[in-house]
N, C-alpha and C positions, 0 to 999 in steps of 0.2 A: 462382470459385477459393476463396473462403472466408477465414476468419480464420487467420492464421499467428502463431506464437509464436517469439520469438528473444530473445537477449541484446540489450540496448539499446546504442546507439552514440551518439557525439556528434551524429550526424545527426538524432537523435530529440529533441533538447532542446526545440525549438519545439512539437512534437506533445505531448510529456509535459507541458510547462508549460501549454499551453492546456487540456488535459484536467484537470490538477490544479487550475487556477484555477476552471474551471467547476464541478468537483465541490465545492470548498470553498464557492463562492457558493451552491450549491444545498443543501448539507447541513450547513454549520457555523455557520449563523446562531444567535446566542444563546450560542455558545461563543467565537467570534472576533468582534471588534468590527465593527459594521456599517460604520464609516468605513473600516476596512481592506478589508473584502470589497467595498465599493462603489468603492474606489480602484483603484490600478494593481497588482492582485494578479498579473497576468500578467507584468509586468516583474520583480517579485520572484521569481516561480517560475522564470522564464527564468534569472535569475542563480543561483539555488540549483541547478537541474538542470544548467546549464552547468558549474558548479563540480564537482558530483558526478560527472558523466559524463566530464569532462576529467581528473579525478584518476585514473581507472582504478584505483580502490581495490580491492585484492585481498580486502578484508574486507567487501565488499558485492556484491550481485547485483541487477541491474535487468533485468527481463524485460518486453518489450512485446508486446501483442497488436496486430496490424495487419490492416487490411482495405483492399486496393487502395492500399497505400502510406501510409495514414493510421493514426496511433496511435489505437486505440479502447479501450485498457486498458493498465495497467502495474502492476507489483508491484516494490517496492524493499525489499530485505532487508539488514540489517546483521548480519553474522556475529559470534559471540562477544560479544554485547551484555550478557548477564546470566549470572552463574555457575551459576544453577540452571535458568532458563527458556530459555536458549540464544540463538538468533538472533532478532532483532526484525524482524518484517514491519512495516516502518515506514510503508509506503504501499501501498494497494491501491485502485485507482480504475478504474472502467469508464465509458465514455461513457453518458450518461443514456439515450439511445435503445436501448442494448443491455443495460440492466439486465434480469436474469432470463432471459438468453439462454444462460447457461453460460460466458460469458467469464471471470467472476470465479472460478468453480470451476476452470476450466482454468488460470488464472493461479496459483491456489493449488497445483494439481498440479505445474505447472512449477517453482514456488518450492520445494516440498518435494523434488522430484527433484534440483534444483540444490544445495539445502542438503545433502542426504544424500550427494551426490557430493563436495562440498567438506568436509563435516564428518560422516563416517559416525557414526551413533548420536546425532547432534545433535538438539536439541529446537527448537521454534519457538513464539513467542508474539507477541502484538500488543496494542495499546491501542485501544479504540474509545470514542468519546464516549458517555456515559451517555444522552444525548438521541437517539442514532442507533439507534433500535430496529430499523430495517430491517437494518442491518449486523449487529446482535447476532443477529437471527434467521438471517441468512446463516451466521454463524460457528457458531451452535448446530447448524444443519443439517449442517455439515461436521465435527462431532465436537469442536469447541472446548470446552474446559472453562474456565468462569469461575473464575479463581483469585485475584482481588483487585479492589480499587477504590482509586483514588488520585486526588488532585487533579492534573490535568494543567495544563501551561503553565508559565510564561506563553507564550501562543501568539503567532505573528507578529501585530503590530498591537496586542498587549496582550490581556488577558483570560485567564481560567482557567475550567476546568470539570472536573467529575468524569469519569473514564474507568474503564472496566472493563478488566481484563487477561484475555485469553483465551490458553490454552496448549494445545499439542499436544506432550506429552512424546515421542510417537512419530510424527513427521510422515509416516511411511510410510503411515499411515491415510488420507492425502490423495492417495495415488497411485492415481487412478482413470483409467480409459481412456475 
């Protein structure tokens, strides 16, 4: 049947939280404290995603990628976040086993389409950890323009690290088939 893409619902809280916790543990060491990452990140992420998805916030869009009913990727975007850079793609995570399979690219396409429907002419940006060179290469390949560097955090569990800002002034460039 393949991977499907849709708006997230409250039924997705556990799947999103599990994927988010796993992604942080694999990719955020050195920026987030080890004690936090080695602790109960899953409970923390369940609380965050439960709150986000229950709120039915009209100023955010969460899209999930699912395979056989399991969440294998998600993208969460906060609309109207920055006066110049536009909507913030606050989270983009793909199951480790599916990296480089096109799921992330399709999530960005779905995000761009949803953003342009909600905010025609809107722009998109994100923050990526300076240490996360794989993600930077991904965003570079998708036409992201590095527009800044700032100190991120404090992150959950403490800690701060530098992040790069990537922007798509015209997110329609992400609309691939």
